[in-house]
C-alpha positions as CSV (number, residue, x, y, z in Angstrom):
1,M,74.7,144.9,149.7
2,E,73.8,144.9,153.3
3,V,70.1,144.5,152.8
4,L,70.2,142.8,149.8
5,H,69.6,139.6,151.9
6,V,66.2,140.6,153.4
7,A,65.3,142.7,150.1
8,G,62.5,141.9,148.2
9,V,61.7,141.1,144.7
10,E,61.8,144.1,143.0
11,M,64.8,145.3,144.6
12,Q,66.8,141.8,144.3
13,L,65.9,142.5,140.3
14,T,66.8,146.3,140.2
15,A,70.5,145.0,142.2
16,A,71.3,142.1,139.3
17,V,70.5,144.9,136.7
18,S,72.6,148.0,138.2
19,F,75.7,145.3,139.0
20,L,75.4,144.6,135.5
21,T,75.3,147.9,134.5
22,I,78.4,148.7,136.5
23,L,80.5,146.1,134.8
24,Q,78.9,147.3,131.0
25,E,80.1,151.0,131.9
26,D,83.7,150.0,133.2
27,S,82.8,152.1,136.3
28,V,85.4,149.9,138.3
29,S,88.0,147.9,137.0
30,I,87.6,144.1,136.5
31,H,89.8,143.3,139.8
32,T,87.6,145.5,141.7
33,Y,84.6,144.4,140.3
34,A,85.1,140.5,141.0
35,H,86.4,141.4,144.8
36,S,83.4,143.7,145.5
37,F,80.6,141.9,143.7
38,L,80.9,138.6,142.5
39,Q,80.4,136.9,145.9
40,V,77.0,139.0,146.0
41,I,76.3,137.6,142.7
42,L,76.9,133.8,143.4
43,L,74.8,134.2,146.5
44,H,72.0,135.1,145.3
45,L,72.0,132.7,142.4
46,E,69.5,130.2,144.1
47,H,67.2,132.5,145.4
48,R,63.6,131.3,146.3
49,D,62.1,133.2,143.4
50,A,62.6,131.7,139.9
51,G,62.7,135.4,138.4
52,V,65.3,137.0,140.9
53,S,67.2,133.5,140.2
54,N,67.5,133.8,136.9
55,A,68.2,137.6,136.7
56,W,71.2,136.8,138.4
57,L,72.6,133.8,136.6
58,E,72.3,136.2,133.7
59,T,74.4,138.9,135.2
60,L,76.6,136.0,136.3
61,L,77.0,134.9,132.5
62,F,78.2,137.9,131.3
63,V,80.7,138.4,134.2
64,I,82.0,134.8,133.2
65,E,83.0,136.7,129.7
66,V,85.5,139.3,131.1
67,L,86.9,137.1,134.5
68,P,90.2,135.9,134.1
69,K,91.1,132.4,134.4
70,E,92.3,131.7,137.8
71,T,89.6,133.8,139.3
72,L,86.8,131.9,137.2
73,R,88.7,128.7,138.8
74,H,88.9,129.7,142.1
75,E,85.3,131.5,142.7
76,I,83.2,129.6,140.1
77,L,84.4,126.4,138.4
78,N,85.8,124.8,142.0
79,P,82.3,125.2,144.0
80,L,80.5,123.8,140.9
81,V,81.8,120.7,141.7
82,S,79.7,120.4,144.5
83,K,76.6,122.5,143.3
84,A,76.3,120.1,140.7
85,Q,76.1,117.2,143.0
86,L,72.3,115.4,143.4
87,S,72.4,116.1,146.8
88,Q,71.9,119.8,145.8
89,T,68.6,121.2,144.7
90,V,67.0,121.0,141.3
91,Q,67.5,124.5,141.1
92,S,71.2,124.8,141.8
93,R,71.9,121.8,139.4
94,L,70.1,123.7,136.4
95,V,72.2,126.8,136.9
96,S,75.6,124.3,137.0
97,C,74.4,123.3,133.8
98,K,74.2,126.6,132.4
99,I,77.3,128.0,134.2
100,L,79.2,124.8,132.5
101,G,78.2,125.5,128.9
102,K,79.5,129.0,129.6
103,L,83.0,128.1,131.1
104,T,83.5,125.8,128.4
105,N,85.3,128.4,125.9
106,K,87.1,130.1,128.7
107,F,89.4,127.2,129.3
108,D,92.1,124.7,127.2
109,A,91.0,121.5,126.2
110,H,92.8,119.6,128.5
111,T,91.0,121.5,131.4
112,I,87.9,121.0,130.0
113,K,88.2,117.4,129.6
114,R,89.7,116.7,133.2
115,E,87.3,119.1,135.1
116,I,84.3,119.7,133.1
117,L,83.3,117.0,131.6
118,P,83.3,114.6,134.2
119,L,80.8,116.8,135.7
120,V,78.9,117.3,132.1
121,K,78.3,113.4,132.4
122,S,76.9,113.5,135.7
123,L,74.1,116.1,134.5
124,C,73.4,114.4,131.6
125,Q,72.3,111.2,133.6
126,D,70.6,113.3,136.2
127,V,67.6,111.8,137.9
128,D,65.3,114.9,137.3
129,Y,64.4,115.2,133.6
130,D,64.4,119.2,133.4
131,V,68.8,119.1,134.5
132,R,68.7,116.4,131.4
133,S,67.2,118.9,129.2
134,C,69.2,121.9,130.4
135,M,72.9,120.0,130.2
136,C,71.5,118.5,126.5
137,R,70.9,122.1,125.0
138,Q,74.2,123.4,126.5
139,L,76.1,120.3,124.8
140,E,76.1,122.6,121.3
141,N,78.3,124.9,123.2
142,I,80.5,122.4,125.0
143,A,81.1,120.8,121.6
144,Q,82.2,124.0,120.1
145,G,84.8,124.5,122.8
146,I,86.3,120.9,123.1
147,G,86.7,120.3,119.2
148,T,86.0,117.8,116.6
149,E,87.4,114.6,118.1
150,L,86.3,115.4,121.8
151,T,83.0,115.7,120.6
152,K,82.8,112.6,119.0
153,S,84.2,110.3,121.5
154,A,82.8,112.0,125.0
155,V,79.6,113.8,123.2
156,L,78.1,112.3,120.5
157,P,77.7,108.9,123.0
158,E,75.5,111.2,125.1
159,L,73.5,112.7,122.9
160,I,72.8,109.4,121.2
161,E,71.7,108.2,124.9
162,L,69.5,111.4,125.6
163,S,67.9,110.7,122.4
164,R,66.3,107.7,123.4
165,D,65.6,109.1,126.9
166,E,61.9,108.4,128.3
167,S,61.2,112.1,128.4
168,S,59.7,113.8,125.2
169,S,61.5,117.1,126.2
170,V,64.6,115.2,126.8
171,R,64.6,113.3,123.3
172,L,63.6,117.0,121.8
173,A,66.6,118.7,123.0
174,A,69.0,116.1,121.8
175,F,67.7,116.4,118.5
176,E,67.7,119.8,118.2
177,T,71.1,119.9,119.4
178,L,72.3,117.2,117.1
179,V,71.0,119.6,114.0
180,N,72.8,122.2,115.0
181,L,76.1,120.2,115.6
182,L,75.2,118.4,111.8
183,D,78.9,120.4,110.2
184,I,80.9,119.3,113.2
185,F,80.3,115.3,112.0
186,D,82.1,113.7,109.1
187,T,79.9,112.2,106.3
188,D,80.2,108.7,108.2
189,D,79.0,109.8,111.9
190,R,76.3,111.1,109.7
191,S,75.5,108.2,107.9
192,Q,75.9,105.4,110.0
193,T,74.7,107.2,113.5
194,I,72.8,110.5,112.8
195,L,70.5,109.3,109.8
196,P,69.2,106.5,111.5
197,L,68.1,108.5,114.9
198,V,66.8,110.9,112.6
199,K,64.6,108.6,110.6
200,S,63.5,107.0,114.0
201,F,62.7,110.5,115.7
202,C,60.4,111.2,112.3
203,E,58.7,108.1,112.5
204,K,57.7,108.7,115.8
205,S,56.7,112.3,115.8
206,F,53.3,112.1,114.5
207,K,52.4,109.7,117.5
208,A,54.0,111.7,120.0
209,D,53.1,115.3,121.2
210,E,52.6,118.2,118.7
211,S,55.3,120.1,120.2
212,I,58.0,117.6,119.0
213,L,56.4,118.1,115.3
214,I,56.7,121.8,115.5
215,S,60.3,121.7,116.5
216,L,60.7,119.0,113.6
217,S,59.4,121.1,111.3
218,F,61.3,124.2,112.4
219,H,64.7,122.3,111.6
220,L,63.6,120.3,108.7
221,G,65.3,122.3,106.0
222,K,68.4,122.3,108.2
223,L,68.2,119.2,108.7
224,C,67.8,118.1,105.2
225,H,70.4,120.4,104.1
226,G,73.2,119.0,106.6
227,L,72.0,115.0,105.3
228,Y,72.3,116.2,101.9
229,G,74.6,113.8,99.8
230,I,74.3,110.4,102.2
231,F,70.6,110.2,101.6
232,T,69.6,107.2,99.2
233,P,66.8,108.1,96.4
234,D,64.2,105.7,98.5
235,Q,65.3,107.8,101.6
236,H,65.3,111.1,100.0
237,L,62.0,110.2,98.6
238,R,60.7,109.5,102.2
239,F,62.2,113.0,103.8
240,L,60.0,114.8,100.7
241,E,56.9,113.2,101.1
242,F,57.4,113.7,105.5
243,Y,57.6,117.8,104.4
244,K,54.6,117.1,101.9
245,K,52.8,115.8,104.9
246,L,53.7,118.2,107.4
247,C,52.6,121.6,104.6
248,T,49.2,120.1,104.9
249,L,48.7,118.9,108.3
250,G,45.3,120.0,109.8
251,L,43.8,120.9,106.6
252,Q,42.3,117.8,105.7
253,Q,39.8,118.3,109.0
254,E,36.6,119.5,108.7
255,N,36.1,123.4,109.2
256,G,32.3,123.6,108.8
257,H,31.6,123.7,112.6
258,N,31.3,127.2,114.8
259,E,34.4,127.8,116.6
260,N,32.6,128.2,119.8
261,Q,31.4,124.8,120.1
262,I,35.2,123.5,119.1
263,P,36.3,121.6,122.7
264,P,39.3,123.8,123.8
265,Q,41.8,120.7,123.4
266,I,40.9,120.8,119.9
267,L,41.7,124.3,119.2
268,E,45.0,124.1,121.2
269,Q,45.8,121.4,118.2
270,E,45.2,123.3,115.6
271,K,47.0,126.3,116.4
272,K,49.8,124.1,116.8
273,Y,49.4,122.4,113.5
274,I,49.1,126.5,111.8
275,S,52.9,126.5,113.7
276,V,53.8,123.3,111.6
277,R,52.9,124.7,108.4
278,K,54.2,128.2,109.0
279,N,57.9,126.4,109.9
280,C,57.2,124.5,106.5
281,A,56.2,127.7,104.7
282,Y,59.7,129.0,106.4
283,N,61.8,126.1,105.1
284,F,60.6,125.9,101.5
285,P,63.5,127.6,100.3
286,A,65.3,125.1,101.6
287,M,63.3,122.2,100.4
288,I,63.9,123.5,96.7
289,V,67.5,123.2,97.1
290,F,67.1,119.8,98.2
291,V,64.8,118.8,95.3
292,D,66.9,120.7,93.0
293,P,65.3,123.5,91.3
294,K,64.7,121.4,88.0
295,N,62.5,119.1,89.6
296,F,60.6,122.2,91.5
297,H,57.2,121.7,88.8
298,M,57.3,117.8,89.6
299,E,58.0,117.8,93.3
300,L,57.0,121.1,95.1
301,Y,54.6,123.5,93.0
302,S,51.5,121.7,94.3
303,T,52.8,122.1,97.7
304,F,53.6,126.1,97.2
305,F,50.3,126.6,96.0
306,C,48.6,125.1,99.0
307,L,51.1,127.3,101.2
308,C,50.1,130.2,99.2
309,H,46.7,129.4,99.5
310,D,46.6,128.4,103.3
311,P,43.5,129.6,105.0
312,E,45.5,130.8,107.7
313,V,47.2,134.1,107.6
314,P,50.9,133.3,109.6
315,V,51.4,130.7,107.0
316,R,50.3,132.7,103.9
317,Y,52.3,135.6,105.7
318,T,55.5,133.3,106.0
319,I,55.5,131.9,102.4
320,A,55.3,135.8,101.3
321,I,58.7,136.2,103.2
322,C,60.2,133.8,101.2
323,F,58.8,134.5,97.9
324,Y,61.7,136.4,96.9
325,E,64.2,133.6,97.8
326,V,62.2,130.8,96.2
327,S,62.0,133.4,92.7
328,K,66.2,133.6,92.8
329,L,66.0,129.7,93.5
330,L,64.3,129.6,90.4
331,N,66.1,131.7,88.2
332,S,65.1,130.7,84.8
333,G,61.6,128.8,85.6
334,V,60.4,131.9,87.7
335,Y,57.2,132.1,85.4
336,L,55.9,128.6,87.4
337,I,55.1,130.9,89.9
338,H,53.4,134.0,88.4
339,K,49.9,132.9,89.5
340,E,51.2,132.9,93.2
341,L,52.7,136.0,92.8
342,I,49.0,137.2,91.9
343,T,47.6,135.7,94.9
344,L,49.2,136.7,97.6
345,L,49.4,140.6,96.1
346,Q,45.5,139.9,96.5
347,D,45.5,138.7,99.4
348,E,43.3,139.8,102.0
349,S,45.6,140.6,104.9
350,L,47.7,143.5,104.6
351,E,49.7,141.8,106.8
352,V,50.9,139.4,103.9
353,L,50.8,142.2,101.2
354,D,53.3,143.9,103.6
355,A,55.6,140.7,103.7
356,L,55.6,140.2,99.9
357,I,56.1,144.0,98.4
358,D,59.4,144.0,101.4
359,H,61.2,142.4,97.8
360,L,58.8,143.6,95.1
361,P,61.1,145.1,93.2
362,E,63.7,142.4,92.9
363,I,60.6,139.7,92.4
364,L,59.5,141.4,89.5
365,E,62.9,142.0,87.9
366,L,63.4,138.3,88.0
367,M,60.0,137.7,86.9
368,S,60.6,139.8,83.8
369,T,63.9,138.9,82.9
370,G,64.1,135.3,84.1
371,G,61.9,133.6,81.4
372,E,63.0,132.7,78.5
373,S,61.6,135.9,76.8
374,S,63.8,139.3,78.1
375,V,62.6,141.3,75.2
376,Q,60.8,144.7,76.4
377,E,57.7,144.3,74.5
378,N,57.4,140.5,75.6
379,K,57.6,141.3,79.4
380,F,54.7,140.1,81.2
381,S,53.2,139.4,78.1
382,S,52.0,136.0,79.9
383,L,50.7,137.2,83.0
384,P,48.2,139.7,82.0
385,D,46.5,140.2,85.8
386,L,49.8,142.1,86.8
387,I,48.6,145.4,86.5
388,P,45.4,145.1,88.3
389,A,46.8,143.1,91.0
390,L,49.0,145.8,91.6
391,T,46.6,148.6,91.3
392,A,44.4,146.4,93.6
393,A,46.9,146.0,96.3
394,E,47.7,150.0,96.2
395,Q,43.7,150.4,96.6
396,R,43.2,148.2,99.4
397,A,46.2,149.5,101.1
398,A,44.9,153.0,100.9
399,A,41.6,152.6,102.0
400,S,43.5,150.6,105.5
401,L,44.1,152.5,108.3
402,K,48.0,151.0,107.6
403,W,49.6,154.1,106.1
404,R,53.0,152.6,106.6
405,T,51.9,149.5,104.5
406,H,50.9,152.1,101.9
407,E,53.9,154.3,102.1
408,K,55.9,150.9,101.5
409,L,54.1,149.7,98.8
410,L,54.5,153.4,96.7
411,Q,57.8,153.5,97.3
412,K,58.3,150.0,95.8
413,Y,56.2,150.9,92.5
414,A,59.0,153.2,91.6
415,C,61.0,150.2,90.0
416,L,58.0,149.8,87.8
417,P,59.7,151.5,84.9
418,H,62.3,148.2,85.2
419,V,59.1,145.6,84.1
420,I,56.3,147.5,82.5
421,S,55.8,149.8,79.4
422,S,55.6,153.3,79.8
423,D,52.0,153.6,78.7
424,Q,51.1,151.3,81.3
425,I,52.7,153.2,84.0
426,Y,51.3,156.3,82.6
427,Y,47.3,155.1,81.8
428,R,47.4,152.8,85.3
429,F,49.5,154.3,87.7
430,L,50.9,157.9,87.3
431,Q,47.2,159.8,87.3
432,R,47.0,157.4,90.5
433,M,49.9,159.0,92.0
434,F,48.3,162.8,91.5
435,T,45.0,161.3,93.4
436,I,47.3,160.2,96.3
437,M,48.9,164.1,96.3
438,M,45.4,165.6,95.9
439,T,43.6,164.0,98.4
440,N,45.3,161.4,101.1
441,N,45.7,162.9,104.4
442,V,49.1,161.1,105.3
443,L,52.2,163.5,104.8
444,P,54.7,160.3,104.3
445,V,52.6,158.8,101.7
446,Q,51.6,162.1,100.0
447,K,56.1,162.0,99.9
448,A,55.9,158.7,98.4
449,A,53.7,159.4,95.9
450,S,55.3,162.5,94.6
451,R,58.9,160.8,94.5
452,T,57.1,157.4,92.4
453,L,55.6,160.0,90.2
454,C,58.6,161.8,89.7
455,I,60.5,158.6,88.6
456,F,57.5,157.6,86.1
457,L,58.2,161.1,84.6
458,R,61.7,161.1,84.4
459,Y,61.4,157.7,82.2
460,N,58.2,158.7,80.5
461,R,59.2,158.0,76.9
462,K,56.5,159.9,75.1
463,Q,56.7,163.9,74.9
464,E,53.1,164.8,75.0
465,Q,52.6,162.8,78.4
466,R,55.6,164.1,79.8
467,Y,54.3,167.7,79.3
468,E,50.7,167.1,80.4
469,V,52.4,165.5,83.7
470,I,54.6,168.8,84.1
471,Q,51.7,171.0,83.3
472,K,49.8,169.2,86.1
473,L,52.0,169.5,88.5
474,I,52.4,173.3,88.0
475,E,48.7,174.4,87.9
476,Q,47.7,172.0,90.3
477,L,49.8,171.9,92.7
478,G,52.2,175.0,92.5
479,Q,49.5,177.2,91.7
480,G,46.6,175.0,93.5
481,K,44.2,177.0,95.6
482,S,45.3,174.8,98.8
483,Y,48.1,175.8,100.6
484,W,48.7,172.1,101.3
485,N,49.0,171.4,97.4
486,R,51.7,174.2,97.2
487,L,53.6,173.0,99.8
488,R,53.4,169.3,98.4
489,F,54.4,171.3,95.0
490,L,57.8,172.1,97.0
491,D,58.1,168.2,98.1
492,T,57.9,167.1,94.1
493,C,60.5,170.6,93.4
494,E,63.3,168.5,95.8
495,F,62.7,165.4,94.4
496,I,62.9,166.8,90.9
497,I,66.1,168.7,91.8
498,E,67.4,164.8,93.3
499,I,66.1,162.8,90.2
500,F,66.6,165.1,87.1
501,S,69.0,167.1,85.3
502,K,69.6,170.7,86.4
503,S,68.7,171.9,83.1
504,F,65.3,170.3,83.2
505,F,64.8,171.7,86.8
506,C,65.4,175.4,85.0
507,K,63.7,174.8,82.5
508,Y,60.4,174.0,83.7
509,F,60.1,174.4,87.5
510,F,62.4,177.4,88.4
511,L,60.2,180.0,87.8
512,P,57.1,178.2,89.4
513,A,59.1,177.3,92.7
514,I,60.7,181.1,93.4
515,E,57.2,182.7,92.5
516,L,56.1,181.3,95.8
517,T,57.8,183.7,97.6
518,H,54.8,185.7,97.2
519,D,52.6,183.2,98.7
520,P,50.0,184.8,101.1
521,V,50.4,181.7,103.6
522,A,53.5,181.9,106.1
523,N,54.5,177.8,105.9
524,V,54.9,177.6,102.4
525,R,57.1,180.5,101.9
526,M,59.4,179.1,104.7
527,K,59.2,175.9,103.4
528,L,60.5,177.6,99.8
529,C,63.4,179.6,101.8
530,N,64.7,176.1,103.3
531,L,64.5,174.9,99.5
532,L,66.4,178.0,98.0
533,P,69.9,176.4,98.4
534,K,68.9,173.8,96.5
535,V,67.3,175.7,94.2
536,K,70.3,177.9,93.6
537,S,72.7,174.2,92.8
538,T,71.0,174.2,90.1
539,L,72.2,176.9,88.1
540,K,75.1,177.2,86.0
541,I,77.0,180.4,85.3
542,P,77.1,182.3,83.1
543,A,74.1,180.5,81.0
544,D,72.0,181.1,84.2
545,K,72.9,184.5,85.2
546,H,69.6,186.1,84.6
547,L,67.9,183.4,86.7
548,L,70.3,183.7,89.6
549,Q,69.3,187.6,89.1
550,Q,65.4,186.5,89.9
551,L,66.4,184.5,92.6
552,E,68.6,187.5,94.1
553,M,65.6,189.6,93.3
554,C,62.9,187.3,94.8
555,V,65.5,186.7,98.2
556,R,65.6,191.1,98.6
557,K,61.8,191.3,98.4
558,L,61.7,188.7,101.2
559,L,64.0,190.4,103.2
560,C,62.2,193.9,102.9
561,Q,58.6,193.0,102.7
562,E,58.8,190.0,105.2
563,K,56.5,190.3,108.0
564,D,56.3,187.1,109.7
565,K,58.9,186.6,112.2
566,D,59.6,183.1,111.6
567,V,59.8,183.1,108.2
568,L,62.3,186.4,108.4
569,A,64.7,184.2,110.6
570,I,64.7,181.9,107.9
571,V,65.3,184.1,105.3
572,K,68.1,185.7,107.3
573,R,69.2,182.2,107.6
574,T,69.0,181.0,104.3
575,V,70.5,184.5,103.0
576,L,74.1,183.3,104.8
577,E,73.8,179.8,103.0
578,L,73.1,181.3,99.6
579,D,75.9,183.8,100.2
580,R,78.7,180.8,101.2
581,M,77.4,178.6,98.2
582,E,80.1,178.5,95.2
583,M,78.1,178.5,91.9
584,S,78.4,175.8,89.2
585,M,79.8,176.7,86.1
586,D,79.1,176.0,82.6
587,A,83.0,174.1,82.2
588,F,83.7,171.0,84.8
589,Q,85.3,172.3,87.8
590,K,87.3,169.9,90.0
591,K,85.6,170.6,93.1
592,F,82.2,170.0,91.2
593,Y,83.3,167.3,89.5
594,E,81.6,164.3,90.6
595,K,78.1,166.0,90.5
596,D,78.7,167.4,87.3
597,L,79.7,164.3,86.0
598,L,76.4,162.9,87.1
599,D,74.4,165.6,86.0
600,Q,75.8,165.2,82.4
601,E,75.1,161.5,82.4
602,K,71.1,162.9,83.5
603,E,71.2,165.2,80.7
604,R,72.3,162.4,78.3
605,E,69.7,159.9,79.3
606,E,67.1,162.4,78.9
607,L,68.1,163.2,75.6
608,L,68.4,159.4,74.7
609,L,64.6,159.7,75.5
610,L,64.0,161.9,72.7
611,E,65.8,160.5,70.4
612,M,64.3,157.0,71.0
613,E,60.7,158.2,70.9
614,Q,61.3,159.2,67.2
615,L,63.2,156.1,66.0
616,E,60.0,154.3,67.9
617,K,57.5,156.4,65.7
618,D,59.7,155.6,62.5
619,K,59.4,151.8,63.6
620,Q,55.8,151.8,64.1
621,Q,55.9,153.8,60.4
622,N,57.8,151.6,59.1
623,D,55.6,148.6,60.3
624,A,52.3,150.0,59.4
625,R,53.2,150.2,55.6
626,P,52.0,147.5,53.7
627,M,54.8,144.6,52.5
628,S,55.1,146.8,48.9
629,D,59.1,148.0,48.4
630,K,59.2,147.2,45.0
631,T,56.1,148.5,43.9
632,F,56.4,152.0,45.9
633,E,60.4,151.8,44.5
634,K,59.0,151.6,41.1
635,K,56.3,154.1,41.9
636,R,58.9,156.9,43.4
637,R,61.2,155.7,40.2
638,D,58.4,156.6,37.9
639,T,57.7,159.7,39.5
640,K,61.0,160.5,39.6
641,T,60.1,162.8,43.1
642,P,62.0,161.5,46.1
643,T,60.2,160.3,49.1
644,L,62.0,161.9,51.8
645,P,64.2,165.2,51.8
646,K,67.5,164.9,52.5
647,S,66.6,167.7,55.4
648,I,64.1,165.3,57.9
649,S,66.8,162.4,58.0
650,V,67.8,162.1,61.7
651,S,71.4,163.5,62.6
652,V,73.4,162.8,65.6
653,P,76.6,164.5,66.5
654,G,79.9,162.9,65.5
655,P,81.0,161.8,62.0
656,S,78.6,161.7,59.6
657,S,78.4,159.4,56.4
658,G,76.4,160.5,53.2
659,T,76.1,156.3,52.2
660,P,72.6,155.2,53.0
661,S,73.9,151.7,54.4
662,T,75.8,153.8,57.4
663,S,72.4,155.4,58.0
664,K,70.6,152.2,58.8
665,E,73.0,151.1,61.0
666,I,72.9,153.9,62.9
667,K,69.3,153.7,63.5
668,K,69.6,150.0,64.0
669,S,71.9,150.8,66.4
670,K,70.0,153.6,67.9
671,L,66.6,151.3,68.0
672,I,68.7,148.3,69.8
673,R,69.6,151.0,72.4
674,S,65.9,152.2,72.9
675,Q,64.3,148.5,73.4
676,S,66.4,147.9,75.5
677,F,67.0,151.1,77.7
678,N,64.1,150.1,80.2
679,S,65.9,147.4,81.5
680,Q,68.8,149.8,82.4
681,A,66.9,152.7,83.4
682,F,68.3,153.3,86.7
683,H,72.0,152.8,86.4
684,A,72.3,152.9,82.7
685,K,76.0,154.0,80.6
686,Y,75.7,154.4,77.8
687,G,78.9,154.9,75.4
688,N,77.6,155.7,72.2
689,L,76.2,159.3,74.1
690,D,79.7,160.6,74.3
691,K,79.0,162.3,71.2
692,C,76.6,164.5,72.6
693,A,78.3,165.8,75.7
694,S,78.4,169.4,74.8
695,K,75.3,171.9,74.5
696,S,75.9,172.9,71.1
697,S,75.9,169.2,69.3
698,A,72.8,168.6,71.8
699,G,71.1,171.5,70.3
700,T,72.2,170.4,66.5
701,Y,70.6,167.2,67.5
702,T,67.6,168.9,69.1
703,S,66.7,170.8,65.6
704,S,67.2,168.0,63.4
705,V,64.7,166.1,65.7
706,S,62.5,168.9,65.6
707,G,62.6,169.7,62.0
708,L,61.9,165.9,60.9
709,T,58.8,166.1,63.8
710,K,57.5,168.6,61.9
711,T,57.9,167.0,58.7
712,S,56.5,163.9,59.4
713,M,53.9,164.1,62.2
714,I,50.8,165.0,60.9
715,S,49.4,165.6,64.8
716,L,51.7,168.5,65.5
717,T,50.7,171.2,63.6
718,D,50.6,173.7,65.2
719,D,53.1,177.1,63.6
720,S,53.9,178.5,67.5
721,F,54.9,175.3,69.1
722,R,57.4,174.4,65.6
723,T,58.9,177.8,66.1
724,R,59.8,177.0,70.0
725,N,60.6,173.6,68.8
726,A,63.2,174.3,65.9
727,S,64.5,177.3,68.0
728,S,65.6,176.8,71.5
729,A,64.5,173.8,72.9
730,P,67.1,172.2,75.4
731,A,68.8,169.2,74.7
732,S,66.8,166.9,76.9
733,F,63.0,167.9,76.0
734,S,61.2,170.2,73.6
735,P,58.0,171.4,74.5
736,N,54.4,171.4,73.0
737,A,52.3,172.9,75.5
738,P,52.7,176.8,77.0
739,L,54.9,175.5,80.0
740,P,56.5,178.2,82.1
741,S,60.2,178.2,80.5
742,T,63.5,179.4,81.6
743,S,66.1,178.1,78.7
744,R,69.4,178.3,79.6
745,G,71.4,180.4,77.3
746,T,68.6,183.1,76.5
747,G,68.5,186.6,78.5
748,N,64.6,186.9,79.4
749,S,62.5,184.8,81.7
750,A,59.1,184.5,80.6
751,D,56.2,184.9,83.2
752,P,54.5,181.3,84.0
753,K,51.2,182.5,82.8
754,S,51.8,183.9,79.5
755,S,55.0,182.4,78.8
756,G,53.6,181.2,74.9
757,S,53.4,184.5,73.6
758,K,56.1,186.5,75.2
759,D,58.5,183.7,73.6
760,A,57.7,183.8,70.1
761,Q,59.2,186.9,69.2
762,P,63.0,186.5,70.6
763,R,62.6,183.0,69.5
764,K,62.3,183.7,65.6
765,A,64.9,186.2,65.9
766,T,67.6,183.5,66.9
767,L,65.9,181.7,64.4
768,K,67.3,184.2,61.6
769,S,70.5,184.7,63.6
770,R,71.6,181.4,62.9
771,K,70.6,181.3,59.3
772,S,73.0,184.7,58.7
773,N,75.9,183.1,60.5
774,P,77.1,180.5,58.5
């Protein structure tokens, strides 16, 4: 402090920051701080360097927040009376304006009226327009401190006078302050005082500097919202037309010339016009409220179209950010902007795409359910360009260097089971996720693709497709030649543990995962060791006792045979963690109740997928038949041969009924759940599934469905497949390909490379035992 009066700029700036830090960290008491530092701060407020002066002013404004009233009155407010006089420098008066704005919130209304408001009025009438503009911008803080009555009597007249000032910067400050204070004024003040001022300001704006247009376009949404309800129909129309004019400002000019030949002033003007259109895009949701969403198509659709096709990226970027808000406001009319969604998805600028995909899941869900037809089969039937636009957007992001945009887009694609069919995802997106996992060089992108692929697999509705994906994951990643692919397989296993039920992971991925304990690459073994606690958490005792033994055997081999010191250190740490873990039991336990309940819900959903697939096949077969039921029934009676044996009727756990009408009702209720499942994919609660809670019930159902599959499906004729299907398929899936299998409840575990041949005999034995046991 002794050398500050002769210190340079850098030392002054550092001292201002240091004094502020001392206060923020409570290094000394407020009393000590005021005694030791306050005078030094006040002394340097009028430093000849503007940067230094502003730094000390920021420190003082922060100090004002914590100082007691008496200190503020004696040390700051009383000296301010002389500092705000016309005889002082402009810089001193500017500092006084900002201090007055801060002091208002520290004193009561009586003190403000008697001691502060006279200074405010004096500075509002200052001879320098910079001082008037600065004081005008502080009137908002002052109005909030003195209340509504004093604002109407003391602040509003000053604002009205300043709005007619000869300086455009003062008029602009008055306009912005009026807009920010609209909530304080009542309806009479708005209609009789503020509305005429706003109308006059808007009429003169095109003749004035473009900077006024920038501010006006930015505040127009707030202005229309604040004055809503007091406009006459004619005024309402005029404001709407004014907004539309601002949205196309600068687009009417010829753009065929070379930019190098354009005069600098014209280029500067065009930049300001771009800012105006960008602000109009920012205010578009507010303008929808202004005209009422019901009138969007007639009043604002053409403007929205222009903003989405604007030649400048900042404008399209801003309207892409607002797209979700626009969709929410339109509600059932969201179908009107389908084409604009496609346009922004296909935009050549990745910045626009990045802004749009922040809320892409919500937008797509609104588009799929907001129209009149929300049935799953009709989703996006009127928008055939959506899927090509989504795939093209992903390819464009993949071809760029902006991997974060690519990662975000892949993460958002996880919403697609909500909005498009399982077949569309399988044929247009799922293989692309595989390609990214196998070929992309960016790890976060690969992980995003892996997680999205797992979600696609989770809600895929065809067995054949599901098992093809599982087989690819195991063969191309888990058993791939590249260690990088095997690492990604372990990432995928982690996502499968998170997304699927425990039984699903144990059935298909447990053995392929722990086989990597023999991987020749240390990094793979290291990653597997870190994953082992999660792998063990999927086991249930006693059903998975044989899997637990295999896991323990692999860990023992690692402890005995591992030569890499880094891997060995992780193995030892993992062994301790595995020993501390408590195993989950088949029966519910209190400590694992929530996790077991969630896992049971996942199993139920996986079971429901199998059920829905069969019901949909039945429906397709019924729809494919000609409408000649009477002829068919006549032939059946003539031949006296039943068309379907009783053994292939779809049975579900629960109370059974022998009447055909009850069976039809059950099928009908299942079909309804089948059609609505995709819309509830992520957080569905199925009340009718309580019947399927136990393993035995699920097994009964699966056996029944597999019997139906053997009789009615022509394409599945492999005897070995049918044997496996009928005997020991899990509740959630029944395989149709020779995948690595670790069925719960069996004592034998199959080798992944030869599981098909080893499984056949014990499963047949199981069938015999079931037949012999009534």
